[in-house]
C-alpha positions as CSV (number, residue, x, y, z in Angstrom):
1,M,95.1,29.9,82.9
2,L,98.4,31.5,83.9
3,K,97.6,34.4,81.6
4,K,94.3,34.7,83.3
5,Y,96.3,34.8,86.6
6,I,98.9,37.4,85.2
7,C,96.0,39.8,84.0
8,L,94.2,39.4,87.3
9,L,97.4,40.3,89.1
10,I,97.9,43.6,86.9
11,L,94.4,44.7,87.5
12,C,94.7,44.3,91.3
13,C,98.1,46.3,91.1
14,M,96.5,48.8,89.4
15,F,93.6,49.1,91.7
16,I,95.8,49.2,94.6
17,G,97.9,51.8,92.9
18,T,95.0,54.1,92.1
19,E,93.6,53.6,95.6
20,A,97.0,54.6,97.1
21,V,97.1,57.7,94.8
22,D,93.6,58.7,95.5
23,A,94.3,58.3,99.6
24,K,97.1,60.4,99.0
25,K,95.1,63.1,97.4
26,R,92.6,62.9,100.1
27,K,95.3,63.3,102.6
28,E,96.8,66.5,100.9
29,K,93.3,68.0,100.8
30,S,92.4,67.4,104.7
31,R,95.8,68.8,105.6
32,P,95.8,72.3,106.9
33,V,97.4,74.8,104.9
34,I,100.2,75.3,107.5
35,V,100.8,74.0,110.8
36,S,104.3,75.0,111.9
37,R,104.7,78.6,111.5
38,E,108.5,78.4,113.1
39,A,111.7,79.6,111.4
40,T,114.7,81.6,112.0
41,I,116.9,83.6,109.6
42,I,120.2,82.4,109.9
43,E,121.9,84.6,107.5
44,S,121.3,86.6,104.4
45,V,123.1,85.2,101.4
46,S,123.0,88.0,99.1
47,S,120.8,91.2,98.6
48,S,117.7,89.1,97.4
49,E,118.2,85.6,99.2
50,V,117.9,84.5,103.0
51,Y,119.1,81.0,104.5
52,V,116.6,79.9,106.9
53,E,116.3,77.2,109.4
54,A,112.6,76.1,109.5
55,V,110.3,73.8,111.4
56,G,107.6,71.7,109.9
57,I,105.2,69.2,111.4
58,Y,103.0,66.4,110.3
59,N,100.2,64.9,112.4
60,S,98.3,62.0,110.7
61,T,94.8,62.2,110.5
62,E,94.0,58.6,109.9
63,K,91.3,57.2,112.3
64,R,93.0,53.9,113.9
65,R,96.2,54.3,115.9
66,R,98.1,51.5,113.7
67,R,97.1,53.4,110.3
68,R,98.3,56.7,111.8
69,K,101.7,55.2,112.8
70,K,102.0,53.7,109.4
71,D,100.8,57.0,107.5
72,V,103.5,58.9,109.4
73,K,106.4,56.3,108.7
74,I,105.6,56.5,105.1
75,Y,104.4,60.2,104.2
76,G,105.3,61.9,107.4
77,K,108.9,63.4,106.8
78,G,108.0,64.4,103.2
79,Y,104.8,66.3,104.4
80,A,106.7,67.7,107.4
81,I,109.4,69.2,105.0
82,E,106.6,70.9,102.8
83,D,105.1,72.3,106.0
84,A,108.6,73.5,106.9
85,K,108.8,75.4,103.4
86,R,105.4,76.9,104.0
87,A,106.4,77.8,107.6
88,A,109.7,79.8,106.1
89,V,107.8,81.7,103.7
90,H,105.1,82.4,106.3
91,Y,107.8,83.7,108.7
92,L,109.1,86.0,106.0
93,I,105.7,87.4,105.3
94,F,104.6,88.1,109.0
95,N,107.7,87.8,111.3
96,G,111.0,89.0,112.2
97,T,111.7,92.5,112.6
98,D,110.9,93.7,109.6
99,P,107.8,91.6,108.0
100,L,106.6,92.1,104.5
101,V,102.9,92.3,105.6
102,S,102.1,94.2,108.5
103,R,99.3,96.9,108.2
104,P,95.9,95.5,108.7
105,D,94.7,96.0,105.1
106,E,97.8,93.9,103.9
107,I,96.9,91.1,106.3
108,E,93.3,91.1,105.5
109,R,94.3,91.3,101.7
110,F,96.7,88.1,102.5
111,N,94.1,86.1,104.2
112,A,91.8,86.1,101.2
113,I,94.6,84.4,99.0
114,Q,96.4,82.5,101.6
115,E,95.1,79.1,100.4
116,S,96.0,79.4,96.8
117,F,99.3,81.5,97.8
118,F,100.6,78.5,99.7
119,K,100.3,75.9,96.9
120,D,103.1,73.7,96.1
121,E,103.7,75.6,92.9
122,T,104.2,79.2,94.6
123,V,106.0,78.1,97.5
124,N,108.5,75.8,95.6
125,E,109.5,78.8,93.3
126,I,109.9,80.9,96.6
127,V,112.1,78.3,98.2
128,V,114.9,77.7,95.7
129,Y,117.1,75.3,97.8
130,V,116.6,72.6,100.5
131,E,118.9,70.8,102.4
132,P,118.9,66.8,101.0
133,T,118.0,65.9,104.7
134,P,116.7,67.6,107.8
135,H,119.4,67.9,110.6
136,K,116.9,67.0,113.4
137,I,113.8,64.7,113.4
138,V,111.5,64.4,116.3
139,S,108.6,61.8,116.8
140,L,105.5,63.3,118.3
141,D,102.7,61.5,120.1
142,N,104.3,58.4,120.2
143,G,104.8,57.9,116.5
144,E,101.6,59.3,115.4
145,G,103.4,62.9,114.3
146,I,106.6,64.0,113.3
147,K,108.7,67.4,113.6
148,V,111.7,68.0,111.2
149,Y,114.2,70.9,111.4
150,I,115.8,71.7,107.9
151,N,117.6,74.5,106.5
152,M,116.6,76.1,103.2
153,K,117.3,79.4,101.0
154,L,114.4,81.7,99.7
155,N,114.1,84.3,97.2
156,L,113.0,87.1,99.2
157,S,112.8,89.5,96.1
158,Y,110.5,87.0,94.4
159,L,108.5,86.5,97.5
160,R,108.0,90.4,97.4
161,Q,107.0,90.4,93.7
162,V,104.5,87.6,94.4
163,L,102.6,89.7,97.1
164,E,102.7,92.7,94.7
165,E,101.3,90.8,91.9
166,N,98.4,89.5,94.3
167,L,98.0,93.2,95.3
168,V,98.7,92.2,98.9
169,V,101.2,95.1,99.4
170,F,101.9,98.1,97.6
171,S,103.7,97.7,94.0
172,R,107.0,99.2,93.8
173,E,106.6,99.8,90.2
174,E,103.7,102.0,91.1
175,L,105.6,103.4,94.0
176,V,108.6,104.4,91.8
177,E,106.0,105.7,89.3
178,E,104.3,107.8,91.5
179,L,107.2,109.1,94.1
180,G,110.4,107.5,92.6
181,Y,112.8,105.7,94.3
182,P,114.2,107.5,97.5
183,Q,117.6,109.2,97.0
184,I,119.8,107.7,99.7
185,M,123.3,109.3,100.7
186,V,125.8,107.1,102.3
187,I,128.5,108.3,104.4
188,P,130.7,106.8,107.5
189,R,129.7,108.1,111.2
190,S,132.2,110.5,112.3
191,S,133.3,111.1,115.6
192,G,135.7,113.7,117.3
193,S,137.4,116.2,114.9
194,Q,137.4,114.1,111.8
195,S,134.8,114.9,109.4
196,P,132.9,112.0,107.5
197,V,134.4,113.3,104.3
198,D,138.0,113.1,105.7
199,I,137.1,109.4,106.9
200,L,136.0,108.6,103.2
201,K,139.2,110.1,101.9
202,T,141.9,108.1,104.0
203,D,140.2,105.1,105.6
204,K,140.1,102.1,103.2
205,T,137.6,100.2,105.3
206,A,135.3,102.9,105.1
207,Q,135.6,103.2,101.5
208,H,135.2,99.4,101.3
209,A,131.8,99.5,103.4
210,A,130.6,102.5,101.5
211,G,131.2,100.6,98.3
212,V,129.4,97.5,99.5
213,I,126.1,99.5,100.6
214,E,126.2,101.2,97.3
215,S,126.3,98.1,95.4
216,F,123.1,96.6,97.7
217,L,121.2,99.6,97.4
218,T,121.8,99.9,93.5
219,S,120.7,96.4,93.2
220,K,117.6,97.4,94.6
221,Q,117.0,100.4,92.4
222,Y,117.8,103.0,94.9
223,D,119.3,106.4,93.7
224,V,122.5,106.6,95.8
225,V,124.5,109.4,96.7
226,I,128.1,108.9,97.8
227,P,130.3,112.2,97.8
228,D,133.1,111.3,95.7
229,Q,133.7,115.1,95.2
230,L,135.1,115.5,98.4
231,Q,136.0,119.2,98.1
232,A,132.5,120.0,96.6
233,V,130.7,118.2,99.5
234,T,133.1,120.1,102.1
235,E,132.0,123.4,100.5
236,L,128.2,122.4,100.9
237,A,128.7,121.6,104.6
238,Q,130.3,125.1,104.8
239,S,127.4,126.8,103.1
240,I,124.7,125.2,105.1
241,K,126.4,126.1,108.3
242,T,126.3,129.7,107.5
243,I,122.6,129.6,106.2
244,K,121.2,127.5,109.3
245,G,122.3,128.0,112.9
246,L,121.7,124.5,113.9
247,K,123.9,122.3,116.4
248,K,126.8,120.8,114.2
249,D,126.0,117.6,112.6
250,D,127.9,117.1,109.3
251,V,126.1,114.2,107.9
252,Y,122.9,115.8,108.4
253,E,123.7,119.1,107.0
254,L,125.3,117.4,104.0
255,A,122.3,115.3,103.2
256,L,119.9,117.9,103.8
257,Q,122.2,120.2,101.4
258,I,122.4,117.8,98.8
259,G,118.8,117.0,98.9
260,S,118.7,113.2,99.6
261,D,115.5,111.9,100.9
262,I,117.3,109.4,103.4
263,Y,120.7,109.2,104.8
264,L,122.5,106.2,106.0
265,D,125.7,106.2,108.3
266,Y,127.5,103.3,109.4
267,T,130.4,102.1,111.7
268,V,132.5,99.1,111.3
269,N,134.0,97.6,114.4
270,E,136.6,94.8,115.0
271,A,136.8,92.5,117.8
272,D,138.9,89.5,118.8
273,S,137.1,86.2,118.9
274,A,137.8,82.5,119.8
275,Y,141.0,80.4,118.5
276,D,142.8,83.6,117.6
277,T,139.8,84.8,114.8
278,E,138.4,88.1,114.5
279,Q,135.0,89.2,113.9
280,I,133.6,92.1,112.2
281,S,130.2,93.8,113.4
282,V,128.8,96.7,111.1
283,T,126.1,99.1,112.5
284,V,124.0,101.1,109.9
285,R,121.5,103.8,110.6
286,A,119.1,105.3,108.5
287,Y,117.6,108.6,109.1
288,E,114.8,110.8,107.5
289,T,116.7,113.7,106.0
290,T,114.2,116.7,106.5
291,T,113.6,115.5,110.2
292,A,116.8,113.7,110.9
293,K,114.3,111.3,112.6
294,L,115.6,107.6,112.8
295,L,114.0,105.3,110.7
296,A,116.1,102.3,111.4
297,S,119.2,100.9,113.0
298,E,120.7,97.5,112.5
299,T,123.8,95.6,113.6
300,G,125.2,92.6,111.5
301,Y,128.0,90.2,112.5
302,S,130.5,88.3,110.3
303,K,131.5,84.7,111.1
304,P,134.9,84.7,113.2
305,R,137.7,83.9,110.7
306,V,141.7,84.7,110.2
307,G,142.2,87.5,108.0
308,E,139.9,88.3,105.0
309,K,138.6,91.6,106.5
310,F,136.8,92.7,103.7
311,V,134.9,89.5,102.9
312,S,133.8,89.9,106.9
313,I,132.6,93.3,106.3
314,E,130.5,92.2,103.4
315,E,129.2,89.7,105.3
316,A,128.2,91.7,108.4
317,L,126.6,94.2,106.1
318,L,124.2,91.8,104.3
319,G,123.2,90.9,107.8
320,S,122.0,94.5,108.5
321,L,121.2,96.0,104.9
322,R,118.0,94.0,104.5
323,N,116.3,95.0,107.4
324,V,117.1,98.8,107.3
325,T,116.3,98.8,103.5
326,Q,112.8,96.9,104.3
327,R,112.0,99.6,106.7
328,I,113.0,102.6,104.1
329,I,110.4,100.9,101.9
330,K,107.7,101.0,104.5
331,Y,108.7,104.6,105.2
332,W,108.4,105.3,101.6
333,E,105.0,104.0,101.3
334,D,103.5,105.6,104.0
335,D,104.8,109.0,102.5
336,L,103.1,107.9,99.5
337,Y,99.8,107.8,101.6
338,K,100.6,111.1,103.4
339,G,102.0,112.9,100.4
340,A,105.4,114.2,99.5
341,Q,107.4,115.6,102.2
342,Y,109.2,118.9,102.3
343,K,111.2,121.0,104.9
344,V,110.4,124.8,104.4
345,I,112.3,127.5,106.5
346,A,111.1,131.2,106.1
347,H,112.7,134.1,107.5
348,I,111.5,137.5,107.5
349,K,114.0,140.1,106.1
350,N,112.7,143.4,107.2
351,D,114.0,144.5,110.6
352,D,111.9,147.4,110.7
353,L,108.8,145.8,111.1
354,S,106.4,146.5,114.1
355,E,105.6,143.8,116.3
356,D,101.9,143.8,115.3
357,K,103.0,143.8,111.7
358,R,105.3,140.8,112.2
359,E,102.5,138.8,113.6
360,D,100.4,139.7,110.8
361,V,103.0,138.3,108.4
362,M,103.2,135.2,110.7
363,D,99.3,134.6,110.4
364,D,99.5,135.1,106.7
365,Y,102.5,132.8,106.0
366,L,100.9,130.0,108.4
367,D,97.7,130.1,106.6
368,T,99.3,129.9,103.3
369,I,101.2,126.6,104.4
370,E,98.0,125.2,105.7
371,D,96.0,126.1,102.4
372,I,98.6,124.5,100.3
373,S,99.7,121.4,102.3
374,L,97.7,118.3,103.2
375,H,99.7,117.9,106.5
376,S,102.1,120.3,108.2
377,R,104.2,120.1,111.7
378,E,105.9,123.0,113.1
379,N,109.5,122.4,114.1
380,V,110.9,125.6,115.2
381,S,109.1,129.2,115.1
382,T,110.3,132.5,116.3
383,D,109.1,136.1,115.6
384,I,111.1,136.0,112.4
385,T,111.9,132.4,111.4
386,F,109.3,129.7,110.7
387,D,110.6,126.2,110.2
388,Y,108.0,123.5,109.1
389,I,107.6,120.2,107.6
390,V,104.9,119.9,105.1
391,W,103.3,117.0,103.3
392,C,101.8,117.8,99.7
393,D,99.8,116.2,97.1
394,H,102.8,114.6,95.3
395,E,100.8,114.9,91.8
396,E,100.2,118.6,92.3
397,F,103.8,119.4,94.0
398,G,106.2,116.8,92.4
399,S,109.2,119.0,93.1
400,S,110.2,121.8,95.5
401,R,110.1,124.3,92.8
402,H,106.2,123.8,92.3
403,L,105.8,124.0,96.1
404,Y,107.8,127.4,96.2
405,K,105.6,129.0,93.3
406,A,102.6,127.9,95.0
407,I,103.7,129.5,98.5
408,Q,104.7,132.8,96.5
409,K,101.4,132.9,94.7
410,E,99.2,132.3,97.9
411,F,101.2,134.4,100.3
412,G,100.8,137.1,97.4
413,K,97.2,136.9,98.0
414,K,97.2,137.8,101.5
415,Q,100.1,140.4,101.7
416,R,100.5,143.6,99.5
417,K,103.8,144.5,100.7
418,L,105.6,141.8,101.6
419,E,106.6,138.8,99.4
420,V,108.2,135.4,99.3
421,R,111.4,135.0,97.6
422,L,113.8,131.9,97.1
423,T,117.1,131.8,98.9
424,N,117.9,128.1,98.3
425,R,116.2,124.9,96.9
426,N,116.8,121.4,96.6
427,R,114.8,118.2,96.3
428,K,113.6,118.1,99.9
429,L,114.5,121.7,101.2
430,L,113.1,125.3,100.6
431,L,115.0,128.1,102.2
432,L,112.8,131.4,101.6
433,E,113.0,135.0,102.6
434,I,109.7,137.3,103.5
435,R,110.9,140.8,102.4
């Protein structure tokens, strides 16, 4: 008889356990994919990881009030933490100053995979660390719901990789294959009579900041230019000043002459904080070289501390570089759609041309630009100088040399006496003479 009771008890426990498991599975299926969507980036831990405070919410769907309270008491905190993880991932994808997904076509592609994307397996690979307990728990609806605030660390690089694998955003590998990574020049912002080159030569703070930026960018596989050969760079700056009659801007001129696609300048500032501590702020700006258009500007701050200036510089830079590089990638992706971009400056050399003949030459040259480019934009035009930005098929015009040959050939079809000759060329700039 005792054995029968024991067997019956075991069967009952197994049945209750199975029912509990089935109830939990039904509960998970009925839960929305994501509820909260609230999160805040606390700091950038490294070039690939960010520390986030996320908010998670769980509201019981049981039919009776007593069961709803019991459900929240048993499962609420765990489900709310899971929702917080999804909220953090969702925030990095769609929110903040530099979301990973922003274009309408990208949003549409993500919505098609959203349910499978937010499965536990994927989310738990993106969220690499969660604090053991929430630092704040709030009861909702008289105990029928729960809200938690919890800190966690996410792998932003892996998140981007998952989006690429699911064809939501443009693959960086494909981007590199098509256009190559942008070449970036890094140099301190100058003020007064001291040039950026002199600052790099004499200022240890500027040198350290440049090294941190270079390390961050190379970890992201960018082609980085830091003018270590100071004398050579100075000579390049002097050369371009004689070639172009532009307002003095050493950083822009260096970037244009070297042939970088983008240039970054930065400033490091130090301020007194509470309790005799010091806080470092670093402002980083990114410019498109061919147009000097501002692409991004971000300021990062270190924690107040005593001493350890170089550590504070690194901390402040990590806070700003993540957003700046995200915008650079967006700019580079846009260029892939629009075409390879070049700055083309042509100058009519002959002084003895009549006014009518110059107009004919101008018309032929502008027709040439329109014929070979996908898009073009006029910067400055006079009766002898034409300054244009052109976007070309990157497969047909993979280098500025190919573009020069095409301009020379097409212009030659229109002009019998005059021809286009090359004065200077680099990756992004063509200086031409019509003679």
